[in-house]
Structures are given as structure tokens and as C-alpha cells.
C-alpha positions in Angstrom: 11.8 -18.7 8.2 11.6 -18.7 4.8 10.5 -22.2 4.3 8.6 -22.0 7.4 6.5 -19.2 5.3 5.9 -20.6 2.0 4.8 -23.9 3.8 2.3 -22.1 5.8 1.2 -20.1 2.2 0.7 -23.7 0.7 -0.5 -25.9 3.2 -1.6 -23.7 6.1 -4.6 -22.0 4.5 -5.9 -25.2 3.6 -8.5 -24.8 6.7 -9.5 -21.5 5.6 -10.3 -21.7 2.8 -13.6 -23.2 3.3 -14.1 -21.2 6.3 -12.8 -17.3 5.3 -16.2 -17.3 2.2 -18.9 -18.1 4.8 -21.6 -15.2 5.1 -20.0 -13.4 1.7 -23.1 -11.9 -0.6 -24.7 -9.2 -2.0 -26.0 -8.4 1.7 -25.9 -5.0 4.4 -22.2 -6.2 5.1 -21.3 -6.0 1.2 -23.1 -2.4 1.3 -21.1 -1.0 4.5 -17.9 -2.2 3.0 -18.5 -0.8 -0.4 -19.8 2.7 1.3 -16.6 2.7 3.1 -14.5 2.2 0.4 -16.3 4.6 -2.3 -15.6 7.0 0.9 -12.3 7.0 1.1 -11.7 6.8 -2.6 -14.1 9.7 -3.3 -11.5 12.5 -3.5 -11.0 15.3 -6.1 -9.2 14.1 -9.1 -11.8 10.8 -8.8 -14.9 13.2 -8.4 -13.8 15.4 -11.4 -13.4 12.2 -13.5 -17.1 10.9 -12.1 -18.0 14.9 -13.1 -16.9 14.4 -16.5 -17.9 11.0 -17.1 -21.6 12.0 -16.5 -21.2 15.1 -18.6 -20.3 13.3 -21.4 -22.3 10.3 -20.6 -25.5 12.7 -21.1 -24.2 14.2 -23.8 -24.2 11.0 -25.9 -27.4 9.9 -24.3 -29.0 12.9 -26.0 -27.0 12.0 -29.4 -28.2 8.3 -29.3 -31.5 9.9 -28.8 -31.4 11.6 -32.3 -30.8 8.7 -34.1 -34.3 7.5 -33.6 -36.0 10.5 -36.2 -32.6 10.1 -38.7 -34.2 6.3 -39.0 -37.5 7.3 -39.5 -36.3 10.3 -42.2 -34.6 7.5 -44.0 -38.0 5.6 -44.3 -39.8 8.8 -45.7 -37.2 10.1 -48.0 -36.0 6.8 -49.6 -40.0 6.0 -50.3 -40.5 9.8 -51.4 -37.4 9.9 -53.4 -36.2 12.9 -52.3 -32.9 12.6 -52.8 -31.6 16.6 -52.1 -33.1 16.0 -48.5 -31.8 12.6 -48.5 -28.5 14.4 -48.6 -29.2 16.5 -46.2 -30.4 13.5 -43.4 -27.6 11.6 -44.8 -24.8 14.0 -43.9 -26.4 15.0 -40.1 -26.9 11.2 -39.6 -23.1 10.9 -40.8 -22.2 13.9 -38.1 -24.4 11.9 -35.3 -22.4 8.5 -36.2 -19.1 10.2 -35.8 -19.6 12.2 -32.9 -21.2 9.3 -31.3 -18.6 7.0 -32.6 -16.0 9.8 -30.5 -18.2 9.9 -27.1 -18.4 6.5 -26.8 -14.5 6.2 -27.1 -14.1 9.3 -24.9 -16.2 7.7 -22.0 -14.4 4.4 -22.2 -11.1 6.3 -21.7 -12.6 7.9 -18.8 -13.7 4.9 -17.3 -10.3 3.8 -17.5 -8.6 7.0 -16.2 -11.2 6.4 -13.5 -9.9 3.0 -12.5 -6.8 4.4 -12.6 -7.1 7.1 -10.3 -8.9 4.7 -8.1 -6.4 2.0 -7.7 -3.9 4.6 -7.0 -5.7 6.3 -4.0 -6.3 3.0 -2.6 -2.6 1.7 -3.0 -1.3 4.8 -1.7 -3.3 4.0 1.6 -3.1 0.7 1.8 1.4 1.2 1.4 0.9 3.2 3.9 -0.6 1.1 6.6 1.1 -2.3 5.3 4.6 -1.0 5.8 3.8 0.8 8.9 4.0 -1.3 12.0 5.6 -4.1 10.3 2.0 -4.9 9.3 3.6 -6.7 6.7 5.6 -8.9 8.7 2.3 -9.5 11.0 0.3 -10.6 8.3 3.0 -13.1 6.4 4.9 -14.4 9.5 2.1 -14.0 12.0 -1.0 -14.4 10.3 -2.8 -12.0 11.9 -6.3 -11.6 10.7 -5.9 -14.7 8.8 -5.3 -12.3 5.6 -4.3 -15.1 3.2 -2.1 -13.4 0.2 -2.0 -9.9 1.3 0.6 -9.2 -1.6 -2.6 -11.1 -4.0 -5.1 -8.7 -2.6 -2.9 -5.3 -3.0 -1.6 -6.2 -6.5 -4.5 -8.3 -8.4 -7.8 -7.7 -6.0 -7.0 -3.9 -5.9 -6.8 -3.6 -10.0 -9.6 -5.8 -10.5 -11.7 -4.2 -8.2 -11.3 -0.8 -9.6 -11.3 -2.0 -12.9 -15.1 -3.7 -12.1 -16.1 -0.5 -10.2 -15.5 1.6 -12.6 -17.3 -0.5 -15.3 -20.2 -0.6 -12.7 -20.0 3.2 -12.1 -20.1 3.9 -16.0 -23.0 1.9 -16.8 -24.7 3.0 -13.3 -24.5 6.6 -15.1 -25.8 5.9 -18.6 -28.6 3.6 -17.3 -29.8 6.0 -14.9 -29.8 8.7 -17.4 -31.4 7.0 -19.5 -34.0 5.8 -17.2 -34.6 9.5 -15.9 -35.1 10.8 -19.0 -37.4 8.4 -20.8 -39.1 7.6 -17.8 -40.6 11.2 -18.0 -40.9 10.8 -22.1 -43.2 7.5 -22.0 -45.2 8.9 -18.8 -45.9 11.8 -21.2 -46.6 10.2 -24.9 -48.1 7.2 -23.7 -49.2 7.5 -20.3 -48.4 6.8 -16.4 -49.0 3.2 -16.5 -46.4 2.7 -19.1 -43.0 3.5 -17.4 -44.2 2.0 -14.2 -45.0 -1.6 -15.6 -42.0 -1.7 -16.9 -40.3 -0.6 -13.7 -42.4 -3.0 -11.9 -41.2 -5.8 -14.3 -37.1 -4.9 -13.7 -37.8 -5.0 -10.2 -38.9 -8.3 -9.9 -36.5 -9.5 -11.9 -33.5 -8.0 -10.1 -35.5 -10.0 -7.2 -34.4 -13.0 -9.2 -31.0 -12.4 -10.4 -30.1 -11.1 -6.9 -30.4 -15.2 -5.6 -28.9 -16.0 -8.8 -25.9 -13.7 -7.4 -25.4 -15.2 -4.2 -23.3 -18.1 -4.9 -21.1 -16.4 -7.0 -19.3 -13.4 -4.6 -17.5 -16.5 -2.0 -16.7 -18.2 -4.8 -14.9 -15.4 -6.9 -13.2 -14.7 -3.2 -12.1 -18.2 -3.0 -11.0 -17.8 -6.5 -8.7 -14.9 -5.8 -7.2 -16.4 -3.0 -6.2 -19.8 -4.8 -5.0 -17.8 -7.7 -2.3 -16.1 -5.0 -1.7 -19.2 -3.9 -1.3 -21.0 -7.2 1.6 -18.0 -7.9 3.4 -18.3 -4.7 3.8 -21.8 -5.0 5.7 -20.7 -8.4 7.3 -18.0 -6.4 8.8 -20.9 -4.2 10.0 -22.8 -7.3 11.9 -19.6 -8.5 13.4 -18.7 -5.3 14.3 -22.0 -4.1 15.2 -23.2 -7.7 18.9 -24.6 -6.5 18.2 -26.3 -3.5 14.8 -28.0 -5.4 17.2 -29.0 -8.2 20.3 -30.4 -5.6 17.6 -32.4 -3.8 16.0 -33.9 -6.9 12.4 -32.2 -6.0 11.8 -31.8 -9.5 8.9 -34.0 -8.9 7.5 -33.4 -5.6 7.2 -29.2 -7.1 5.2 -30.6 -9.8 2.7 -32.8 -7.5 2.5 -29.5 -5.6 2.2 -27.4 -8.5 -0.6 -29.7 -10.1 -2.8 -29.7 -6.5 -2.7 -26.0 -6.8 -3.6 -26.2 -10.7 -6.5 -28.3 -9.9 -7.7 -26.8 -7.0 -8.4 -23.2 -9.0 -9.3 -25.0 -11.7 -11.8 -27.3 -10.1 -13.6 -23.6 -8.2 -12.9 -21.7 -11.8 -15.5 -24.9 -13.2 -17.8 -24.1 -10.5 -17.5 -20.2 -10.7 -18.3 -21.0 -14.8 -21.5 -22.7 -13.6 -23.0 -20.1 -11.7 -22.0 -17.3 -13.9 -23.6 -19.2 -17.0 -27.0 -19.7 -14.3 -26.7 -15.8 -13.7 -26.0 -14.3 -17.5 -28.7 -17.1 -18.5 -31.6 -14.9 -15.7 -30.3 -11.9 -16.3 -30.2 -11.9 -20.1 -33.6 -13.5 -21.1 -35.5 -10.8 -18.4 -33.6 -8.4 -21.0 -34.6 -10.2 -23.5 -38.7 -10.4 -22.4 -38.1 -6.8 -22.2 -37.5 -6.0 -25.4 -40.8 -7.6 -26.2 -42.5 -5.7 -23.1 -42.4 -2.4 -25.3 -44.8 -3.8 -27.6 -47.5 -4.9 -24.9 -46.9 -1.5 -23.5 -48.0 0.3 -26.6 -50.7 -2.5 -27.2 -52.8 -1.6 -24.1 -54.2 2.2 -25.2 -55.1 0.8 -28.6 -56.7 -2.6 -28.1 -58.5 -1.4 -25.1 -59.3 2.0 -25.3 -62.3 2.9 -27.7 -63.0 6.0 -29.7 -59.4 7.5 -30.1 -57.7 6.6 -33.0 -53.6 6.4 -32.7 -51.1 6.7 -35.9 -48.5 5.5 -37.2 -46.1 8.1 -36.4 -47.7 7.4 -32.4 -46.6 3.7 -32.7 -43.5 4.5 -34.1 -42.6 7.3 -31.4 -44.1 5.3 -28.0 -42.3 2.1 -29.1 -38.9 4.0 -29.3 -39.4 5.7 -26.1 -40.3 2.2 -24.7 -37.5 0.4 -25.9 -35.2 2.8 -24.7 -36.2 2.8 -21.4 -36.1 -0.7 -21.0 -32.7 -0.5 -22.4 -32.2 1.7 -19.8 -32.9 -0.8 -17.1 -31.3 -3.7 -19.3 -28.1 -1.7 -18.9 -28.1 -2.2 -15.4 -29.4 -5.7 -15.1 -26.4 -6.2 -17.4 -24.5 -5.6 -14.1 -25.4 -9.3 -12.5 -21.9 -10.4 -13.3 -20.4 -7.6 -12.4 -21.9 -6.8 -9.5 -21.0 -10.4 -8.5 -17.4 -10.1 -8.8 -17.0 -6.6 -7.4 -18.7 -8.2 -4.4 -16.0 -10.7 -3.6 -12.9 -8.3 -4.4 -14.7 -6.1 -1.9 -14.9 -8.4 0.6 -10.6 -9.2 0.2 -9.9 -5.8 0.2 -12.0 -5.0 2.9 -10.8 -7.2 5.1 -7.2 -6.1 4.5 -8.5 -2.8 5.0 -9.9 -3.8 8.9 -6.7 -5.6 9.8 -4.8 -2.9 8.6 -7.0 -0.5 10.8 -6.9 -2.0 13.6 -3.4 -2.7 13.5 -3.0 1.7 13.4 -5.3 1.7 16.3 -3.1 -0.5 18.4 -3.0 0.4 21.9 -0.7 3.2 23.2 -0.2 4.3 26.3 2.7 6.8 27.9 3.8 10.3 25.8 5.6 10.4 22.5 8.8 10.3 24.1 8.5 7.8 26.2 6.1 5.3 25.4 4.9 2.2 26.6 3.3 -0.1 23.8 0.5 -2.9 25.3 0.6 -5.3 22.8 -3.1 -6.1 23.5 -4.9 -6.3 19.8 -2.0 -7.4 17.4 -2.0 -11.4 17.6 -5.3 -12.8 15.7 -4.8 -16.5 17.8 -2.9 -16.5 21.0 -3.4 -13.4 23.3 -6.7 -14.1 24.7 -4.7 -17.6 25.1 -2.3 -16.4 27.4 -4.8 -14.0 29.6 -6.2 -17.4 30.2 -3.1 -19.0 31.2 -3.1 -16.1 33.8 0.3 -14.2 32.0 0.8 -10.5 31.9 0.8 -8.4 28.4 4.1 -7.7 27.1 5.5 -4.4 27.7 8.4 -2.3 25.7 9.2 0.4 27.6 12.4 3.9 26.3 15.3 3.4 28.7 19.2 4.2 28.1 20.3 0.6 27.5 18.6 -3.0 25.8 17.2 -4.9 29.8 15.0 -7.8 29.4 13.1 -8.5 32.7 11.7 -11.4 33.6 10.8 -12.0 30.3 8.6 -15.2 29.2 8.7 -16.0 25.5 5.3 -18.1 23.5 5.1 -19.6 20.5 1.5 -18.6 18.3 -0.3 -21.0 20.0 0.8 -20.0 23.3 3.1 -22.9 24.6 6.1 -21.4 26.3 10.0 -21.3 25.1 11.4 -20.0 27.6 10.9 -17.9 30.9 11.9 -15.3 33.2 15.2 -14.5 30.8 16.9 -11.5 32.6 19.8 -9.4 31.3 21.3 -6.3 30.6 23.1 -5.4 27.4 25.4 -2.0 28.5 28.0 -0.1 26.1 30.7 -2.8 25.9 29.5 -5.7 26.9 28.4 -8.2 24.4 26.5 -10.9 25.0 25.7 -14.5 23.5 23.0 -16.4 22.9 23.6 -19.7 22.1 21.8 -23.3 22.3 19.7 -26.0 20.6 17.3 -25.3 17.7 14.2 -24.0 18.6 15.1 -22.9 22.1 13.6 -19.0 21.2 17.3 -17.2 20.8 15.7 -16.0 17.5 12.4 -14.5 19.0 14.3 -12.9 22.2 15.8 -10.7 18.6 11.9 -10.3 17.6 11.0 -9.2 20.9 13.3 -6.4 21.2 12.4 -5.0 17.7 8.7 -5.0 18.7 7.5 -7.9 16.3 6.5 -10.8 18.4 3.9 -10.0 20.3 3.4 -13.3 22.4 5.6 -12.5 25.5 5.0 -11.1 28.8 7.3 -9.3 31.0 9.0 -5.7 30.3 11.6 -5.0 27.7 13.7 -1.8 27.7 15.0 -0.3 25.2 16.9 3.1 23.8 14.7 5.9 21.9 15.8 5.0 18.2 16.9 8.0 15.6 15.1 7.4 12.3 17.2 9.2 10.5 20.6 7.5 11.0 22.2 4.3 13.0 25.2 6.1 13.9 26.1 5.4 17.8 22.2 6.4 18.2 20.3 3.2 17.2 20.0 -0.4 17.2 20.4 -2.2 14.1 18.8 -5.1 13.4 20.8 -8.6 11.3 18.0 -11.2 10.9 19.0 -14.7 10.3 17.6 -14.4 6.9 20.3 -12.1 5.0 18.4 -10.3 2.8 19.7 -7.7 -0.3 17.8 -5.2 -1.7 17.0 -4.8 -5.2 19.6 -2.2 -6.2 23.2 -1.6 -6.7 25.9 -2.2 -4.5 26.0 0.9 -2.3 22.4 0.1 -2.4 23.1 -2.7 0.0 25.3 -0.8 2.3 23.7 2.0 2.6 20.5 0.0 3.6 17.5 1.0 4.8 18.5 4.4 3.1 20.1 5.5 -0.4 22.4 7.9 -2.1 19.8 10.4 -2.0 19.8 11.1 1.7 23.2 9.2 2.7 26.0 9.5 -0.5 28.6 6.7 -0.2 32.1 7.8 -2.4 33.4 5.1 -4.2 36.5 5.4 -2.3 34.2 4.2 0.8 32.6 1.2 -0.8 35.8 0.0 -1.3 37.5 0.7 2.2 33.9 -1.0 3.5 34.3 -4.4 1.3 38.2 -5.0 1.7 37.4 -5.3 5.6 35.5 -8.4 4.4 37.8 -9.5 1.4 35.3 -8.7 -0.8 36.5 -5.5 -3.0 36.2 -7.6 -6.2 32.7 -7.0 -6.0 32.8 -3.6 -7.0 34.2 -5.1 -10.7 31.5 -7.5 -11.3 28.7 -4.6 -10.5 29.0 -4.1 -14.1 27.7 -7.0 -16.3 28.9 -7.6 -19.7 26.2 -5.4 -21.5 27.7 -2.3 -19.3 24.6 -3.0 -17.2 24.9 -2.2 -13.1 23.8 -5.4 -11.7 20.6 -5.1 -8.9 20.0 -8.7 -8.6 22.7 -9.4 -6.4 21.1 -12.2 -4.0 20.8 -14.5 -7.3 24.5 -15.1 -8.3 26.2 -14.3 -4.7 27.2 -16.9 -2.4 25.9 -17.5 1.5 28.9 -16.3 2.7 29.7 -13.4 0.5 25.6 -11.7 1.2 26.7 -12.5 5.2 30.0 -10.9 4.4 28.2 -7.9 2.4 25.4 -6.9 5.1 28.5 -7.2 8.0 30.2 -4.3 5.3 25.9 -3.2 6.2 27.1 -2.8 9.5 30.1 -1.4 9.6 29.0 1.6 7.5 26.3 2.1 9.9 28.2 2.1 13.0 25.2 1.5 15.4 25.3 1.8 19.3 23.8 -1.6 19.5 23.7 -4.7 16.3 21.2 -7.4 17.3 23.1 -10.5 15.2 21.0 -13.4 14.3 23.3 -16.0 13.2 25.5 -13.2 11.1 28.4 -15.4 10.5 27.5 -18.9 10.3 28.4 -18.9 6.4 31.4 -17.5 6.9 35.2 -18.9 7.6 36.8 -18.6 11.0 39.0 -16.0 9.9 36.6 -13.8 8.7 34.2 -14.4 11.6 37.2 -13.4 13.8 37.8 -9.8 11.3 34.0 -9.1 11.4 33.8 -9.2 15.1 37.0 -7.3 15.9 36.2 -4.8 14.1 33.0 -4.5 14.9 34.5 -3.8 18.5 37.0 -2.0 17.1 33.9 0.5 16.0 32.4 0.4 19.7 29.3 -1.5 18.1 27.8 -3.7 21.1 26.1 -6.5 20.1 23.4 -8.9 21.0 24.5 -12.2 19.1 22.6 -15.3 18.5 25.1 -18.1 17.3 25.6 -22.0 17.5 29.7 -21.7 17.5 31.7 -21.9 20.5 34.0 -20.0 18.8 31.7 -16.7 19.1 32.4 -17.0 23.0 35.4 -15.3 22.9 34.0 -11.8 21.6 31.4 -11.8 23.9 31.5 -10.9 27.6 28.5 -13.0 29.0 26.6 -15.9 27.6 23.6 -17.3 27.6 23.3 -20.5 27.1 20.0 -22.5 26.1 19.3 -26.4 27.0 17.1 -28.6 27.0 14.9 -28.9 30.4 15.1 -31.9 32.8 12.1 -31.9 33.5 10.1 -34.1 31.4 6.5 -33.5 33.0 6.5 -29.6 32.0 3.1 -28.1 30.9 2.3 -25.8 27.7 2.9 -23.1 30.2 6.2 -24.3 30.9 9.6 -23.8 28.6 11.1 -27.6 27.7 14.4 -25.5 28.1 16.5 -23.8 30.6 19.2 -21.2 30.6 22.7 -21.0 32.1 24.4 -17.5 32.4 28.6 -18.0 31.3 30.3 -14.0 32.6 33.5 -12.9 32.7 34.6 -13.9 29.7 38.6 -13.7 28.5 37.4 -11.7 25.2 40.3 -12.2 23.1 42.3 -14.8 24.9 
């Protein structure tokens, strides 16, 4: 499963990279998505911080407005050689400058705090969605919504989004306050035409910048995707470093890393070119805007007769026009940030949209006995399955585990197995065995509710979410999973010691069953630190033995075991299954070893179909039932 996942991450996204960015720009869809996100993150703490930013920015704008008068006073006093008054102005100017610096630092701190607050809100919400209804599995394993690198979107993209949005918010507040204040002062000092001319100029420049901004958004989207692919490639090398080294895979992995790096850098180079175009357009309009104030001030002087304009009028009017231009320039300079924000918004909004679709998955029935109709979960195949005249699979509550005429499909609609019917009653264990790819593991996934590609009805007991003990189904997948934590954490998972305390003697007794008691001494390293990375130095057999001890501890009513003893010796395999039966655990097993037969009452044996002309709606495998086995003989 792991290799399939990583292969999909490396190569399966290639076809989507060029299609996933279509239609993305600073358009109506962008503003709708941004509005939905802003509406969500506009919670109490964020609104308080934003309000404080507005107040501090207004104070800073007022302080800065006094700078123009101080500069004029300096010129006048130096010419007049008025030393006493010069000292007074000097002290006043120092206070203004120091206060302005403190206010500027405060605003920057508040902007970072706002970004922190927004990220906390977004990530908390996405975590509640991501870890609900197995969304993390559907995104990573089933390709729900064709969401590439969901981990990248949750971590890096959300951080970039909140940081960029906070910077834009601060600049908009600052620019808006300056524009509002100096719009009216310029109107009063120069005349109505002055602010109107400046406004019209920047309106035209904004329209031009919008066209220059267009190509940036999809490139940002793609850049983040390529960054995620590049990171995942190195994660793959880290996780499979031993296998790669043993298989002489160094050259192949280096080629793959270089290809991903090349794709990333090529797109980055395109992005740099379009950023240059956008910045050049923006800066040109901004710099021309600095000259515009002199044109506006000169109009009445050159064309209005019989009116004398003093030097102080020219100085005051010019300062106000410059400040109005600077307010518009502050907003104009956001072009690059807004383009970047468009890419981040598209990525995280798409993740939220798919998560919300998963949340509203159709559920029929009461809260005590639900029928889950899996209609919209997959992104590819269920429409195909309906075309093949199949029915949606149903999972209902009952007293036992029961499959009734279940037909299983691959995500692209090909049939794996057909009309599988069996019932697992307490005390009667069932084994599924057969060749690779016949659908054995898919049966376990269907039972858990994470494989929506099936028809028929599956019944299973109502599960107690607080404890496995004699009341819940415990699933042990083929890929052994050890949590990042202490040795006790491995046994207690998915719980922890805060809710399920485990004594040292109980831990020793559990590990002793699988002859793993020596792990207790290994749980503290040479630096007297608790070992937490168990999956990195335990052998596959030790890992399987550890998760079997986990089952001993939880003692569920049913255990679904997928190749749980494939790396164990026959004697440890015998100990494991005999102990499970002794504890009263009924198990549905998947395995290849014939030695497993003696621990199961019923065996479903899958084998290739003799019909070589089967269509995609027909299973390439058949199954036969072997019952009444003499367990233990």
C-alpha cells in the first residue's frame, strides 16, 4: 500500500498538473472563495486584533502627517538661524520619529499575530474535517477530489495564505486611511478635480495591473504543488532508505529527485518572469504617480488667472497630493501579494470544498441504526458503477459481521470479486486466502467503511468509541503502524495513558506473551531519553509482534487481521492465534500461509477464474468455501 501511495504521489499527479490550474485567476470565483474563507476566520480574537491594527495605523498616519510640518519648520529656522526655536522643533521631531518607529514595529507585530490567529483557526478547523469520516484516507489513498499533497496544503499553503492575507490586510488598512484622509484635505486645499484625477489615474493602473497579474495565480498554484511533490520524493527516500540501499536504487532515486527539482525550478523561473512583468507594471505607475502631484498642483497656477498662489500653498498642496498618491501606491504595490494569494486561496479552498462534501455525505436512518449510502465519496468511479447497473453499497448496524452479495470494484470500475456472502459469528473464525490482487484486503476496507467501491450490504456491530474491550471491531492493516511515542503508547493506541493507564507489570506481561519483554530495556536510550521512533529500528517481525500485543490489551469482540503474522516465525504465529482464541476474540483473517488454516473454522479461498473472456464487470477471480475445519488438530 505504501509503495502504491508514493508511486501515485510521484507519477499519478503528472496528468493533473497541467489541468488543475485551468480557470484560476483573480476573478469572481477567487473573490467568492476568499470571502468564504475570510467569513470563517473572522472570529472574535481575529476581529479584536484587526481593530487594534486599524487604531494603531490611524495613530501612525496622524503622526506621519506631522512630519511634513516639521520639515518645513526646519528649513525656515535654519535660514532664520533661530537656535532656541530650532531646539524645540528638534526635540519635537525626535519624539515624532521615535513614536513613528514604535508604532511601525507594533503594527508589524500585530500583523504577525493576526496571521498566527488566522492559521490557528484554519488549521484547527481543517484538522476536525481531515480526521473525520476517514477524509485523510480518502484524499491520500482514494484520490478524493484529486487533491494533490493535502499535507502541503494544510501546512505550508495555509501558513503562506495567512501570512500573505495579513500583510495585504495591513496594507489595505494603511492605504485606505491615507486615501480617505487626504482625499478630503486635497479636495479642500486644491479643489475637487485633484483627488478625482489621482483616483482616475490609479483606477486605470489597477486595470492594467490586473491583466499583468493573470498568469501569476496558476503558476503559484502549480509551484506549491511541485514543492509538495519535491518534498514527498525526499520523504519517500527517508522512509524507504534501507530498501533503496539494498536494491542499489541510488541512481534511480537521484534521477527522480533531479526530475522533480527540474520541474520545480522551471516553473519557478516562469513565475519570476511574470513577477518581473507585474512588478515593472506596478512600479512604473507608482513612480509616474509621484510626478502626478506636481501636474495636479500646477494646473490652477498655470491656467487660473488673477489668482496669486504662495509658496506655502504650493508646499502644502504638494505634500497632500503626494500623501494621497502614496495611499494609492500602497494598494498598487500589493499586486504581487494578491497574485500569490490567489494561488494559495485556490489550493486551500479546494481542500475545504472537498472536506465539506465529505462531511455532508448522505446518511439515512436513526442515530442508533444508520445506513450509510456511499454516493459522493469517490472522485472517479461511482458514476461508472451506476452505468454498469450496479447498486450502491450499504453498511448497516447489526449483531454480527455479515456480507450479503457484496461485489467489490477497483477505483476505475473493474470488478475484483462478486457476490461474496458470509457471516462471522462469535467464536467462529474466518480466513480469506488467495493470490495477490484478488480483493482480500478490500474486504477489510469495505467492512471499515473506507472503501466505497462496492455493491451489496455489509452488516457490523455498533462500535463503542471509548473502548475496544469485548464491544468493538479492531482492524490491523497489512502495513504495521507504530505511533510516535513511548512503548506503552504502542500498546494503548489509538488511546493514551491519560484515559487508559497501563501499569509496568501489565506491559511486561503483554510483551512476554510474544517474547518481546526485552523491548522494555530498549525503551530508554543511552542518553536516558525515552525512545519514540520505534518503527525506525524494530524489525518487521518485532513490529508485528508489538501490534499483536496491542490486540491482546484491547481484547475486542472482533479483530480484522490483514497479514498480521506474515513476518513472524511459525511458533510465534501459533502463540498469537491461540492467545486470541483464549481471550475470546473472534477474528477475520487475511493471509497466504496454509498454517493459518488450523486456527479458522471457515476458509474462503480465492483463485483465478477459468473464464478468460470475462468483461470488466466480471471478476477475474472465483472463490470456494472450506468449512468445518478441525481447529488445533
